[in-house]
C-alpha positions, 0 to 999 in steps of 0.5 A: 688302745686295748694293748696299751692298757694292758700293757702299760697302765694296768701293771703300773696301777696294780702296783700303786693299788697293792702297796697303797693298801699295805700301807693302809693294812699296816695302820689298820693292824697298828690300830688292832694291836692297841685295841688287843695289847694293854698299852703296847710300846711305840717298838711293838706298834712299829714292829710290822713292815711293809715289803712293797710290790714292783713291776716284777713282782706283783705281790705286797706283804705286811709282816713283822720285822725280823731283824733287830740291832738292840732288841729281840726280833719281833718275830720272837715274841709277837708270833705267839700272839698271832699263832698261839702256843709256846713263847720262844727263848729271848736272848737272856734266857738262852745266856742264862742257860748256857751259864747253867743258872736258868734250869731246863723248862723254865723262863724268865718273867718279871719278879715281884720287886722288878720295876716296871715302866708304864707299859708293863716291861721291866727296864732293860737297865734293870735286866742288865745289873741283875744278869750281870750281878750273877754272872749270867752273860756268856761271852758270845752274847753280852759280857758285862759280867760283874768281877774282881775288877776295882770298876766292877767293885764300885758298881755293886752289883755282884754284892747287890744281886744273888741266885735265890734257890729252893732246895737245889734249883734256881728259882730267880734272881734277887736283889739285896736292898737292905740288910734283913730277910725282908730286905730281899726282893726278887728281881727276875723269877723263872717259872714254867713254860708260858703258853699263849692264847691267839690274841692278835687275829692278824690275818681274819683283820687283813683279809677282811681289810684288804676285801674292802679297800684293794678294789678301792685303791686299784679303781683310784690308782688306774684312774689316776694312771689313765689321766696322768700316765705316760701316752 
């Protein structure tokens, strides 16, 4: 009976307990994000992924998704909130830098004229229009630059958006909203490197939560396995 308990029931209960604790932890960390961040988007809250345990690998992990089809992977912008330090370059910053538009050591943030959503973020559509207007996209990235074609001229991004300078250095991408100097507004500003303090106490919250939950989940899983598991 003890051999059967060791070889069959305890491994199964361990896998169940690890995985249930991991999914519980993801929900707990999402609550922490809502508490720490200012109006986090659904994309931010869903950026955590459970890597489940198995009989062959008795380990479950909760960590950031490191892939994304249309947006930046979560590891690129969420890691500074966990570890602190400098923010990494975004895809737009890499392309503007490659095109010689974004000066060395500068980063892109929403300007005073940017239209922000309810989460405080500039819309992807407005970024695309502004970068397209100054021909900031690369062939390797997303070639949606304004051109001399009739279709591009109808959109008018090349006339509306332009690079603003201070001396010989670009300081941002601005939009013309009419005639006159007061009809110009900054959409994307080029600023010094942002530096972050640790905002999300990811590991502290996880350690405390797992220490409390894992023994309970294991007791529940083992009782269930002994009651219903294959004899």
